mmCIF file as Biopython writes it, N, C-alpha, C and O atoms, coordinates in Angstrom:
data_model
#
loop_
_atom_site.group_PDB
_atom_site.id
_atom_site.type_symbol
_atom_site.label_atom_id
_atom_site.label_alt_id
_atom_site.label_comp_id
_atom_site.label_asym_id
_atom_site.label_entity_id
_atom_site.label_seq_id
_atom_site.pdbx_PDB_ins_code
_atom_site.Cartn_x
_atom_site.Cartn_y
_atom_site.Cartn_z
_atom_site.occupancy
_atom_site.B_iso_or_equiv
_atom_site.auth_seq_id
_atom_site.auth_asym_id
_atom_site.pdbx_PDB_model_num
ATOM 1   N N  . MET A ? 1  ? 106.086 116.734 113.652 1.0 0.0 1  A 1 
ATOM 2   C CA . MET A ? 1  ? 106.089 117.448 112.389 1.0 0.0 1  A 1 
ATOM 3   C C  . MET A ? 1  ? 105.973 116.477 111.207 1.0 0.0 1  A 1 
ATOM 4   O O  . MET A ? 1  ? 105.242 116.744 110.254 1.0 0.0 1  A 1 
ATOM 5   N N  . PHE A ? 2  ? 106.687 115.363 111.270 1.0 0.0 2  A 1 
ATOM 6   C CA . PHE A ? 2  ? 106.640 114.420 110.162 1.0 0.0 2  A 1 
ATOM 7   C C  . PHE A ? 2  ? 105.276 113.718 110.065 1.0 0.0 2  A 1 
ATOM 8   O O  . PHE A ? 2  ? 104.854 113.326 108.978 1.0 0.0 2  A 1 
ATOM 9   N N  . LYS A ? 3  ? 104.601 113.565 111.189 1.0 0.0 3  A 1 
ATOM 10  C CA . LYS A ? 3  ? 103.270 112.947 111.145 1.0 0.0 3  A 1 
ATOM 11  C C  . LYS A ? 3  ? 102.288 113.847 110.406 1.0 0.0 3  A 1 
ATOM 12  O O  . LYS A ? 3  ? 101.427 113.364 109.671 1.0 0.0 3  A 1 
ATOM 13  N N  . ILE A ? 4  ? 102.417 115.143 110.601 1.0 0.0 4  A 1 
ATOM 14  C CA . ILE A ? 4  ? 101.560 116.094 109.881 1.0 0.0 4  A 1 
ATOM 15  C C  . ILE A ? 4  ? 101.897 116.068 108.395 1.0 0.0 4  A 1 
ATOM 16  O O  . ILE A ? 4  ? 100.999 116.063 107.553 1.0 0.0 4  A 1 
ATOM 17  N N  . LEU A ? 5  ? 103.194 116.051 108.070 1.0 0.0 5  A 1 
ATOM 18  C CA . LEU A ? 5  ? 103.606 115.968 106.666 1.0 0.0 5  A 1 
ATOM 19  C C  . LEU A ? 5  ? 103.100 114.688 106.012 1.0 0.0 5  A 1 
ATOM 20  O O  . LEU A ? 5  ? 102.707 114.701 104.846 1.0 0.0 5  A 1 
ATOM 21  N N  . ALA A ? 6  ? 103.106 113.590 106.753 1.0 0.0 6  A 1 
ATOM 22  C CA . ALA A ? 6  ? 102.626 112.314 106.211 1.0 0.0 6  A 1 
ATOM 23  C C  . ALA A ? 6  ? 101.143 112.400 105.873 1.0 0.0 6  A 1 
ATOM 24  O O  . ALA A ? 6  ? 100.714 111.878 104.844 1.0 0.0 6  A 1 
ATOM 25  N N  . LYS A ? 7  ? 100.365 113.045 106.716 1.0 0.0 7  A 1 
ATOM 26  C CA . LYS A ? 7  ? 98.928  113.200 106.440 1.0 0.0 7  A 1 
ATOM 27  C C  . LYS A ? 7  ? 98.699  114.098 105.223 1.0 0.0 7  A 1 
ATOM 28  O O  . LYS A ? 7  ? 97.825  113.824 104.401 1.0 0.0 7  A 1 
ATOM 29  N N  . ILE A ? 8  ? 99.478  115.158 105.112 1.0 0.0 8  A 1 
ATOM 30  C CA . ILE A ? 8  ? 99.360  116.051 103.959 1.0 0.0 8  A 1 
ATOM 31  C C  . ILE A ? 8  ? 99.738  115.310 102.680 1.0 0.0 8  A 1 
ATOM 32  O O  . ILE A ? 8  ? 99.067  115.449 101.658 1.0 0.0 8  A 1 
ATOM 33  N N  . ASN A ? 9  ? 100.814 114.521 102.737 1.0 0.0 9  A 1 
ATOM 34  C CA . ASN A ? 9  ? 101.223 113.734 101.573 1.0 0.0 9  A 1 
ATOM 35  C C  . ASN A ? 9  ? 100.127 112.760 101.163 1.0 0.0 9  A 1 
ATOM 36  O O  . ASN A ? 9  ? 99.871  112.566 99.974  1.0 0.0 9  A 1 
ATOM 37  N N  . HIS A ? 10 ? 99.488  112.156 102.141 1.0 0.0 10 A 1 
ATOM 38  C CA . HIS A ? 10 ? 98.434  111.183 101.860 1.0 0.0 10 A 1 
ATOM 39  C C  . HIS A ? 10 ? 97.281  111.840 101.105 1.0 0.0 10 A 1 
ATOM 40  O O  . HIS A ? 10 ? 96.698  111.235 100.206 1.0 0.0 10 A 1 
ATOM 41  N N  . TRP A ? 11 ? 96.956  113.072 101.470 1.0 0.0 11 A 1 
ATOM 42  C CA . TRP A ? 11 ? 95.844  113.767 100.824 1.0 0.0 11 A 1 
ATOM 43  C C  . TRP A ? 11 ? 96.216  114.352 99.470  1.0 0.0 11 A 1 
ATOM 44  O O  . TRP A ? 11 ? 95.401  114.336 98.548  1.0 0.0 11 A 1 
ATOM 45  N N  . LEU A ? 12 ? 97.427  114.866 99.337  1.0 0.0 12 A 1 
ATOM 46  C CA . LEU A ? 12 ? 97.778  115.625 98.141  1.0 0.0 12 A 1 
ATOM 47  C C  . LEU A ? 12 ? 98.483  114.816 97.048  1.0 0.0 12 A 1 
ATOM 48  O O  . LEU A ? 12 ? 98.223  115.018 95.862  1.0 0.0 12 A 1 
ATOM 49  N N  . LEU A ? 13 ? 99.355  113.920 97.438  1.0 0.0 13 A 1 
ATOM 50  C CA . LEU A ? 13 ? 100.171 113.222 96.451  1.0 0.0 13 A 1 
ATOM 51  C C  . LEU A ? 13 ? 99.494  111.936 95.992  1.0 0.0 13 A 1 
ATOM 52  O O  . LEU A ? 13 ? 98.751  111.314 96.750  1.0 0.0 13 A 1 
ATOM 53  N N  . PRO A ? 14 ? 99.752  111.543 94.755  1.0 0.0 14 A 1 
ATOM 54  C CA . PRO A ? 14 ? 99.107  110.333 94.221  1.0 0.0 14 A 1 
ATOM 55  C C  . PRO A ? 14 ? 99.616  109.074 94.905  1.0 0.0 14 A 1 
ATOM 56  O O  . PRO A ? 14 ? 100.740 109.023 95.406  1.0 0.0 14 A 1 
ATOM 57  N N  . ASN A ? 15 ? 98.748  108.045 94.913  1.0 0.0 15 A 1 
ATOM 58  C CA . ASN A ? 15 ? 99.102  106.754 95.478  1.0 0.0 15 A 1 
ATOM 59  C C  . ASN A ? 15 ? 99.435  105.812 94.323  1.0 0.0 15 A 1 
ATOM 60  O O  . ASN A ? 15 ? 98.543  105.327 93.627  1.0 0.0 15 A 1 
ATOM 61  N N  . TYR A ? 16 ? 100.714 105.564 94.131  1.0 0.0 16 A 1 
ATOM 62  C CA . TYR A ? 16 ? 101.151 104.745 93.002  1.0 0.0 16 A 1 
ATOM 63  C C  . TYR A ? 16 ? 100.950 103.260 93.253  1.0 0.0 16 A 1 
ATOM 64  O O  . TYR A ? 16 ? 100.987 102.471 92.308  1.0 0.0 16 A 1 
ATOM 65  N N  . THR A ? 17 ? 100.737 102.858 94.499  1.0 0.0 17 A 1 
ATOM 66  C CA . THR A ? 17 ? 100.469 101.457 94.794  1.0 0.0 17 A 1 
ATOM 67  C C  . THR A ? 17 ? 99.113  101.048 94.227  1.0 0.0 17 A 1 
ATOM 68  O O  . THR A ? 17 ? 98.980  99.979  93.631  1.0 0.0 17 A 1 
ATOM 69  N N  . LYS A ? 18 ? 98.126  101.886 94.413  1.0 0.0 18 A 1 
ATOM 70  C CA . LYS A ? 18 ? 96.789  101.586 93.888  1.0 0.0 18 A 1 
ATOM 71  C C  . LYS A ? 18 ? 96.776  101.609 92.360  1.0 0.0 18 A 1 
ATOM 72  O O  . LYS A ? 18 ? 96.009  100.882 91.728  1.0 0.0 18 A 1 
ATOM 73  N N  . GLU A ? 19 ? 97.619  102.437 91.781  1.0 0.0 19 A 1 
ATOM 74  C CA . GLU A ? 19 ? 97.708  102.515 90.320  1.0 0.0 19 A 1 
ATOM 75  C C  . GLU A ? 19 ? 98.573  101.414 89.734  1.0 0.0 19 A 1 
ATOM 76  O O  . GLU A ? 19 ? 98.637  101.256 88.515  1.0 0.0 19 A 1 
ATOM 77  N N  . GLN A ? 20 ? 99.240  100.648 90.594  1.0 0.0 20 A 1 
ATOM 78  C CA . GLN A ? 20 ? 100.132 99.559  90.198  1.0 0.0 20 A 1 
ATOM 79  C C  . GLN A ? 20 ? 101.201 100.060 89.224  1.0 0.0 20 A 1 
ATOM 80  O O  . GLN A ? 20 ? 101.406 99.501  88.146  1.0 0.0 20 A 1 
ATOM 81  N N  . LEU A ? 21 ? 101.871 101.129 89.642  1.0 0.0 21 A 1 
ATOM 82  C CA . LEU A ? 21 ? 102.932 101.721 88.839  1.0 0.0 21 A 1 
ATOM 83  C C  . LEU A ? 21 ? 104.152 100.805 88.822  1.0 0.0 21 A 1 
ATOM 84  O O  . LEU A ? 21 ? 104.594 100.326 89.866  1.0 0.0 21 A 1 
ATOM 85  N N  . ASP A ? 22 ? 104.680 100.570 87.649  1.0 0.0 22 A 1 
ATOM 86  C CA . ASP A ? 22 ? 105.907 99.791  87.493  1.0 0.0 22 A 1 
ATOM 87  C C  . ASP A ? 22 ? 107.085 100.745 87.691  1.0 0.0 22 A 1 
ATOM 88  O O  . ASP A ? 22 ? 107.242 101.706 86.937  1.0 0.0 22 A 1 
ATOM 89  N N  . LEU A ? 23 ? 107.909 100.481 88.703  1.0 0.0 23 A 1 
ATOM 90  C CA . LEU A ? 23 ? 109.002 101.399 89.014  1.0 0.0 23 A 1 
ATOM 91  C C  . LEU A ? 23 ? 110.032 101.504 87.902  1.0 0.0 23 A 1 
ATOM 92  O O  . LEU A ? 23 ? 110.724 102.517 87.793  1.0 0.0 23 A 1 
ATOM 93  N N  . THR A ? 24 ? 110.141 100.471 87.077  1.0 0.0 24 A 1 
ATOM 94  C CA . THR A ? 24 ? 111.102 100.545 85.976  1.0 0.0 24 A 1 
ATOM 95  C C  . THR A ? 24 ? 110.626 101.500 84.883  1.0 0.0 24 A 1 
ATOM 96  O O  . THR A ? 24 ? 111.432 101.980 84.086  1.0 0.0 24 A 1 
ATOM 97  N N  . LYS A ? 25 ? 109.334 101.775 84.841  1.0 0.0 25 A 1 
ATOM 98  C CA . LYS A ? 25 ? 108.787 102.675 83.827  1.0 0.0 25 A 1 
ATOM 99  C C  . LYS A ? 25 ? 108.380 104.031 84.406  1.0 0.0 25 A 1 
ATOM 100 O O  . LYS A ? 25 ? 107.808 104.858 83.695  1.0 0.0 25 A 1 
ATOM 101 N N  . ALA A ? 26 ? 108.669 104.265 85.685  1.0 0.0 26 A 1 
ATOM 102 C CA . ALA A ? 26 ? 108.295 105.518 86.331  1.0 0.0 26 A 1 
ATOM 103 C C  . ALA A ? 26 ? 109.183 106.658 85.840  1.0 0.0 26 A 1 
ATOM 104 O O  . ALA A ? 26 ? 110.365 106.468 85.550  1.0 0.0 26 A 1 
ATOM 105 N N  . THR A ? 27 ? 108.590 107.837 85.754  1.0 0.0 27 A 1 
ATOM 106 C CA . THR A ? 27 ? 109.353 109.022 85.368  1.0 0.0 27 A 1 
ATOM 107 C C  . THR A ? 27 ? 110.174 109.511 86.559  1.0 0.0 27 A 1 
ATOM 108 O O  . THR A ? 27 ? 110.000 109.033 87.680  1.0 0.0 27 A 1 
ATOM 109 N N  . LYS A ? 28 ? 111.056 110.453 86.309  1.0 0.0 28 A 1 
ATOM 110 C CA . LYS A ? 28 ? 111.879 110.993 87.392  1.0 0.0 28 A 1 
ATOM 111 C C  . LYS A ? 28 ? 111.020 111.698 88.442  1.0 0.0 28 A 1 
ATOM 112 O O  . LYS A ? 28 ? 111.313 111.622 89.635  1.0 0.0 28 A 1 
ATOM 113 N N  . LEU A ? 29 ? 109.972 112.377 88.008  1.0 0.0 29 A 1 
ATOM 114 C CA . LEU A ? 29 ? 109.082 113.049 88.944  1.0 0.0 29 A 1 
ATOM 115 C C  . LEU A ? 29 ? 108.368 112.026 89.828  1.0 0.0 29 A 1 
ATOM 116 O O  . LEU A ? 29 ? 108.258 112.222 91.039  1.0 0.0 29 A 1 
ATOM 117 N N  . GLN A ? 30 ? 107.886 110.946 89.234  1.0 0.0 30 A 1 
ATOM 118 C CA . GLN A ? 30 ? 107.213 109.909 90.010  1.0 0.0 30 A 1 
ATOM 119 C C  . GLN A ? 30 ? 108.170 109.270 91.013  1.0 0.0 30 A 1 
ATOM 120 O O  . GLN A ? 30 ? 107.778 108.983 92.143  1.0 0.0 30 A 1 
ATOM 121 N N  . LYS A ? 31 ? 109.409 109.047 90.615  1.0 0.0 31 A 1 
ATOM 122 C CA . LYS A ? 31 ? 110.404 108.485 91.527  1.0 0.0 31 A 1 
ATOM 123 C C  . LYS A ? 31 ? 110.712 109.454 92.657  1.0 0.0 31 A 1 
ATOM 124 O O  . LYS A ? 31 ? 110.915 109.035 93.797  1.0 0.0 31 A 1 
ATOM 125 N N  . ALA A ? 32 ? 110.749 110.741 92.351  1.0 0.0 32 A 1 
ATOM 126 C CA . ALA A ? 32 ? 111.003 111.749 93.378  1.0 0.0 32 A 1 
ATOM 127 C C  . ALA A ? 32 ? 109.854 111.787 94.385  1.0 0.0 32 A 1 
ATOM 128 O O  . ALA A ? 32 ? 110.091 111.923 95.586  1.0 0.0 32 A 1 
ATOM 129 N N  . ILE A ? 33 ? 108.624 111.668 93.914  1.0 0.0 33 A 1 
ATOM 130 C CA . ILE A ? 33 ? 107.467 111.649 94.804  1.0 0.0 33 A 1 
ATOM 131 C C  . ILE A ? 33 ? 107.502 110.414 95.699  1.0 0.0 33 A 1 
ATOM 132 O O  . ILE A ? 33 ? 107.221 110.502 96.894  1.0 0.0 33 A 1 
ATOM 133 N N  . ILE A ? 34 ? 107.845 109.274 95.127  1.0 0.0 34 A 1 
ATOM 134 C CA . ILE A ? 34 ? 107.944 108.036 95.898  1.0 0.0 34 A 1 
ATOM 135 C C  . ILE A ? 34 ? 109.031 108.173 96.966  1.0 0.0 34 A 1 
ATOM 136 O O  . ILE A ? 34 ? 108.830 107.770 98.112  1.0 0.0 34 A 1 
ATOM 137 N N  . ALA A ? 35 ? 110.168 108.734 96.597  1.0 0.0 35 A 1 
ATOM 138 C CA . ALA A ? 35 ? 111.266 108.909 97.550  1.0 0.0 35 A 1 
ATOM 139 C C  . ALA A ? 35 ? 110.872 109.871 98.670  1.0 0.0 35 A 1 
ATOM 140 O O  . ALA A ? 35 ? 111.197 109.628 99.832  1.0 0.0 35 A 1 
ATOM 141 N N  . TRP A ? 36 ? 110.184 110.946 98.339  1.0 0.0 36 A 1 
ATOM 142 C CA . TRP A ? 36 ? 109.746 111.906 99.344  1.0 0.0 36 A 1 
ATOM 143 C C  . TRP A ? 36 ? 108.767 111.261 100.312 1.0 0.0 36 A 1 
ATOM 144 O O  . TRP A ? 36 ? 108.893 111.427 101.525 1.0 0.0 36 A 1 
ATOM 145 N N  . LYS A ? 37 ? 107.786 110.522 99.784  1.0 0.0 37 A 1 
ATOM 146 C CA . LYS A ? 37 ? 106.805 109.862 100.646 1.0 0.0 37 A 1 
ATOM 147 C C  . LYS A ? 37 ? 107.480 108.833 101.545 1.0 0.0 37 A 1 
ATOM 148 O O  . LYS A ? 37 ? 107.109 108.695 102.711 1.0 0.0 37 A 1 
ATOM 149 N N  . TYR A ? 38 ? 108.460 108.112 101.022 1.0 0.0 38 A 1 
ATOM 150 C CA . TYR A ? 38 ? 109.190 107.133 101.820 1.0 0.0 38 A 1 
ATOM 151 C C  . TYR A ? 38 ? 109.960 107.823 102.942 1.0 0.0 38 A 1 
ATOM 152 O O  . TYR A ? 38 ? 109.940 107.369 104.086 1.0 0.0 38 A 1 
ATOM 153 N N  . TYR A ? 39 ? 110.637 108.917 102.612 1.0 0.0 39 A 1 
ATOM 154 C CA . TYR A ? 39 ? 111.411 109.670 103.600 1.0 0.0 39 A 1 
ATOM 155 C C  . TYR A ? 39 ? 110.513 110.167 104.732 1.0 0.0 39 A 1 
ATOM 156 O O  . TYR A ? 39 ? 110.842 109.999 105.906 1.0 0.0 39 A 1 
ATOM 157 N N  . VAL A ? 40 ? 109.399 110.768 104.386 1.0 0.0 40 A 1 
ATOM 158 C CA . VAL A ? 40 ? 108.502 111.324 105.406 1.0 0.0 40 A 1 
ATOM 159 C C  . VAL A ? 40 ? 107.889 110.204 106.234 1.0 0.0 40 A 1 
ATOM 160 O O  . VAL A ? 40 ? 107.778 110.331 107.454 1.0 0.0 40 A 1 
ATOM 161 N N  . THR A ? 41 ? 107.491 109.117 105.598 1.0 0.0 41 A 1 
ATOM 162 C CA . THR A ? 41 ? 106.864 108.013 106.316 1.0 0.0 41 A 1 
ATOM 163 C C  . THR A ? 41 ? 107.832 107.369 107.302 1.0 0.0 41 A 1 
ATOM 164 O O  . THR A ? 41 ? 107.449 107.083 108.436 1.0 0.0 41 A 1 
ATOM 165 N N  . THR A ? 42 ? 109.071 107.136 106.896 1.0 0.0 42 A 1 
ATOM 166 C CA . THR A ? 42 ? 110.029 106.508 107.807 1.0 0.0 42 A 1 
ATOM 167 C C  . THR A ? 42 ? 110.347 107.417 108.994 1.0 0.0 42 A 1 
ATOM 168 O O  . THR A ? 42 ? 110.586 106.922 110.095 1.0 0.0 42 A 1 
ATOM 169 N N  . HIS A ? 43 ? 110.354 108.714 108.797 1.0 0.0 43 A 1 
ATOM 170 C CA . HIS A ? 43 ? 110.613 109.625 109.902 1.0 0.0 43 A 1 
ATOM 171 C C  . HIS A ? 43 ? 109.371 109.820 110.776 1.0 0.0 43 A 1 
ATOM 172 O O  . HIS A ? 43 ? 109.509 110.122 111.961 1.0 0.0 43 A 1 
ATOM 173 N N  . ALA A ? 44 ? 108.196 109.660 110.241 1.0 0.0 44 A 1 
ATOM 174 C CA . ALA A ? 44 ? 106.971 109.786 111.020 1.0 0.0 44 A 1 
ATOM 175 C C  . ALA A ? 44 ? 106.797 108.594 111.952 1.0 0.0 44 A 1 
ATOM 176 O O  . ALA A ? 44 ? 106.199 108.726 113.019 1.0 0.0 44 A 1 
ATOM 177 N N  . ILE A ? 45 ? 107.306 107.446 111.565 1.0 0.0 45 A 1 
ATOM 178 C CA . ILE A ? 45 ? 107.177 106.240 112.382 1.0 0.0 45 A 1 
ATOM 179 C C  . ILE A ? 45 ? 108.054 106.327 113.630 1.0 0.0 45 A 1 
ATOM 180 O O  . ILE A ? 45 ? 107.681 105.812 114.684 1.0 0.0 45 A 1 
ATOM 181 N N  . ASP A ? 46 ? 109.198 106.964 113.523 1.0 0.0 46 A 1 
ATOM 182 C CA . ASP A ? 46 ? 110.129 107.046 114.664 1.0 0.0 46 A 1 
ATOM 183 C C  . ASP A ? 46 ? 109.572 107.799 115.801 1.0 0.0 46 A 1 
ATOM 184 O O  . ASP A ? 46 ? 110.236 107.951 116.826 1.0 0.0 46 A 1 
#
């Protein structure tokens, strides 16, 4: 299930690494998206 979510996240959510987003200047929404992607990715690897 998490592998499918990871693929959906990859297609739908923005990639802040390519945009070189500074985490100290990120909005709460951007931080929430980063946290969600991290959560799904770590569970997809297991």
